[in-house]
N, C-alpha and C positions, 0 to 999 in steps of 0.2 A: 410448492411450485415456485413460489416468490423467493425463497432462498436459492433455489437452484437458478433462477435468472439472475439474481444479483450476482451468484458466484461466477457465472458466465460473463456477466457485465464486467466485474472485476478482472476476470482473466483476460478478457479483450484490452483492458486498459494497461494491465501489465504488460502485455506483449507489445502494444502500441508505443508506450513510452520506452521500452527497451530498444524498440526499432530506432526511434528517434534520438535517443541519449547516447553518446559514445561513452564507453566505459561500463555498460551493462549488456550482458548477452544472456540470451534465452534461446535454448535450442529448438523447442517445439512448442505448440499451443497446450500439449499435455504438460509440459514443464510450467507453462504460465498458469495452468489450472491448479497444479500442484503449489506454486508460489502464492497464488491467491488464497488457498486453504490454510498455508502455513502462516501467511500474514494474518489472516483472521483469527487464527488460534492464538498466535503471539500477542495480537492485540487485546485478544480477550483475556488471557492469562499474564503474560509477561509484562506488558505496559503498565497495567495499573500498579503492579509492584513496584517497577522503577519510577513511577510519579510519585508515590508515597515515599520511597527512599530518598529522591532527590527533590522533595518539596521545597526545602529552604532554598537551594540554588534556583528552583523555577520562579518561586516568589521573587527572588532578588533580581533575577534577569527578566522580571514581568512576563514570564510565560515563553521567553525565546528559547529557553532550554529544552522545552517539549519538541522542538525541531531536532535536536539531537538526539533525544530519546527516539523519534522516529527514525532517524538514520541508522541508529543502532540495532533497531528492530529490522530494517532492510538488510544490514550486514549480518544479522543472525540467521535471516531466512536464506540468505546467500550461502552460509555455511552448512545450513540443514538440507537443503534442496539441490540435488545434483543438476548439472547443467544449467544453473543460474548462478552467474558471477557478476559480482559488483566490483570495480576497481579500487575504490577508495571511500573514505567516510564523505568526502565532499560530493562525490558522484552519488552516493546514497543519500545524501541530504536533498539534492536537486531532484533525484529520482523521486523521493517521498513527496516532495512538493508538487511536482507534475502529476504524481499518480493521485494524489488528493484531488487537485483540480479535475483531472479526467474523470474520477469517480463521480465527484460532485455533477458533472455535466452530463455523464450518462445516466446516472440516477435520475436527474431532473428531467432528461429527455424519456426516460422510460416511465415515470410518474405522469408526465404531461400527456404521453400517448396512452396511457391506461385511463386517465380522465376524460379524454375525448372518446373513447369507446364506451365508457360508462354512461354518457349522456346521449 
């Protein structure tokens, strides 16, 4: 149940940021759900491989290169999921930053709400 709620929260974040940011287009909430799922899978499988392969440049850049890896993951998701388009790598970078902030906010809100109901 917790995974399903997290997936829906991430889908909401995906579609809200796409509405705010020019250069990102999502056709429907179902597409946003697919994007959230694909991003989760890519972050689970592809991202660790990219981090290991680019470890020297990541260390030299003091971790800033991880932002580029996140943007590449967004671009890859854009090429996998139909009806999800990101116009450029810079747009993907901004999208990834905003999505991280939005997900952190929504997850924190969900956790706070859940703790209030437990007490």
